N, C-alpha and C positions, 0 to 999 in steps of 0.2 A: 270163437271169441278168444279163448285161451291161447290158441296158436298165434293169433295176431299180437296179443300182448307179449308172448314169449319172443316172437320175431322182433318186436320193437325193442325189447330189453337187450337182446344180443346185438342187433344192428346199431343201436345207439353207441356202442363201444368201438365200432369199426374205425373211427377216425382217431381214437386214442393212440398215443405213442406206445410202442411195444418194447418190453424188456428184452425179448429175444433178438431184436434187431439192433439193440444198442441205442434206441431212441430215448430211453428214460434216463435222465441224469438228475441227481440231487434229491431223489425221493426217499433214499435210504430204504428201499424195498427190493425184494427179488421174487421171482415166481417160485412158489413152494413145489418141491418135487412130488411125483405121483404118490409116493409112500405117505407123505405128510397129508396130502389131500384125502387119502383113504381114511386116515385117522380123524381128520376134521369132519368128514362126511359121516363117520361112524358116531361121532358125539354131537352132531349138529343140533339134535333135538333135546339134548340134556342141558340142565340149567345149573351153572356153577354157583348161583345164588341160593340153591337149595341142596346143600351137601348132605343133609339127613336123608333126602330121597335118592339122590344120585351119589352114593357112597364112592363109586369108582373115581369120580372127579376129585373128591377130597383126597383120596389116596395118591392120585397122580399129581395133584397140586402140592401135597406135602413132599413128595419125592423131588419135584422140580424146585421147590423152595430150598431143600437141603443141598441139592447139587449146586444151585446158584450161590448159596451161602458159602459153600466150600470153595467155589471158584473165586469169590470175592474176599475170602478170608475174613468173614464176618463172624462175630461171636454167636453162640447158640442162643443167647438171650435177646436176639433180635428176631422180630416176626416179619415174614414175607407175605405180602398181600398182592394178589394178581390185579393188574389194571389193564386198561386198553392201550396204555403207552405213556410217553413222557408228560404230556399235558395233564392227564388225569393224576398222575403221580405227583406232579408239582402242586396241583390244587390240594391234594390230600395232605401233603407235607405242611403247607402253610395253614391249612385248616387245623391240623393236629397241633401245631405250635400255638395257634390262636386259642384253641379250646383248653389246652393243658398248661400252657406257660404264659398265657396272657399277651402274646405277641401283638403289637399294634403297628409295627413298622418293619419292613424288610429291605435290606440293602443287597445289591447284586451288581457285578461288573457290567459295563455296557456291552460286553461280548455275550451276555447270557441270552438264552432263547426267549423269544417274545412271550412265550406262555407263562413266564414268571410274572411279568407285569399284568397279564390277563388274569392269572390266579389271584394276585393281590387285589385287583379291581373287583373281581367276583366276590371276594371275601371281605371287602371294605377294609383292607389293610393298607396303610400308607406305604408307598414304595419309592425308592430313590436309587438311581444308578451311580455306580462308582466309576470314575475315570480309569482307563487303562493306557499303558504306554503302547507305542507302535508294535512292540513285541507281543502284546497281549497281557503282559504282567500288570497286576493291580497297582495303582498308585497308593502307597501307604498314607501319604499326606492327605489325599482326597478322602480316603476311607476314614481316617481319624476325625477329619473335619465334619463329616456327615453322620457319623455314628452317634446315636442318642445315648443317654446314660442308662435308660431302662427300657424294658418291653420291646426289644428289637431282636431280629433274627437275620442270619446271613444265608444267602444262596450262592454256591459256587458251582462251576461247571467242570465236568471231567469229559472233555471232548467237545469243544465249541463247534458250531455248525460250519463256520467258514474255514477255520484253520485246524480244527481238532486239538486246540490248545487245552491245557489242564491248569486250573487254578489251584495253587498250593495253599491249603488252609493256614500253614505256618507263617505265611506272609501277612496275615491279618488277625489271627486269633490270639497271638501272644499278648499276655496281660489283660485279656478280656475274659472274665470269669462268668459262667452261667449264661453264655450266649448260645442259643440253639443254632445248628447248622444243617442245611439241606444240601446234599451233593447231587446235582442233576447229572447223572452218568448215563443218560439215555443212549448216547452215542459211544462214549469211551469206556463204559463199564465192562465191555467184553473185548476191548482191544488194549487199553493202557496197562492192565495187570500182566499182559503177556509181552507187550512192547518194552515196558520199563518196569519189571517186577520189583526191583529194589526200591524205586521211588514210590511205587504204589503201596507196597507193604510199609514203608516208613511213614506214609501219610496216615494209613489206617492205624498203625501202632501209636502214632502221636495222638490221634483223637481218643483212642481207648485209654492211654496212659493219663491223659489230661482229664479223663472222665467227662468228655464233652457230649452233650445230648445231640446226636446227629441221626439223620435219615439219609438213605441213598437209594436212588432209583435207576433201573436199567431197562432197556428195551430189547426184547429178543428179535423183533421184526426188522431191526436195522441190519441184520446179518443173514448170510446165505441160507435160504431154504425155510426160514421161519414164517409161519402164517401171520397174516395181518388182521387185526391189531393184537399185539401181545407185549405186555410189560410187567414189571414187578417193582414194588417199593418195599424197602426194609426199614422197620421202625423199632425203637426200644420197646420191649414188651410192657414195661411199666407205663408207657404212654399210649398204648394201642386202643384202649377202651372207646374213645370217641369215634373210632372208625367202624364200630359195630353198633348197629341199630336194632333194638328190640321192637318188633312190630305190634306187640301186645300191650 
């Protein structure tokens, strides 16, 4: 019986497109190398949700958090949290804004990933798209027209799915005080800082100098050799409490 089930499991994938033959396009995934599979197999029965029992996972996660924070040039007072990828990170970001800052509406460019509207719907947060020009640049006029006076947040993208475009916060944040911002860098978080380091650093410096509450999420599995799924979101430490749940 077990052998029949095992055969069914493997045979069901025979018709799937294969990375190795170049049939897979647009999934933003790659086959992990054998060394990575060994690591995954070694830790497959350990639970990251129970770090007091599996101390090794906490040590590894803290190391990964620090390395990623260094790559992204983020301050030490931001906390990294492991997620399954971009969609979960986007949900957590809006949940955090709702719980800590009272966010009731989120605005995002029409080039944003569909998971932003999905996250807003799940969390019962009003959402509205901002028009963009053919170049992908946000329309300041449409943004100002749709932005409410209070209880709003903005989501911008670093690496849009179709064109890899980067929304510049400086195009929309000027003269808007106390507006929380989530940067969905699932795709561009590990490319843009290397392709255009000056612009990336100027964006991060701008946000830090303006003391803007922002979160930023990245996906490891969109790049060569990383296991699927794997992501991380960075949030200000003073806002992180709602993302921890005490079961007692």
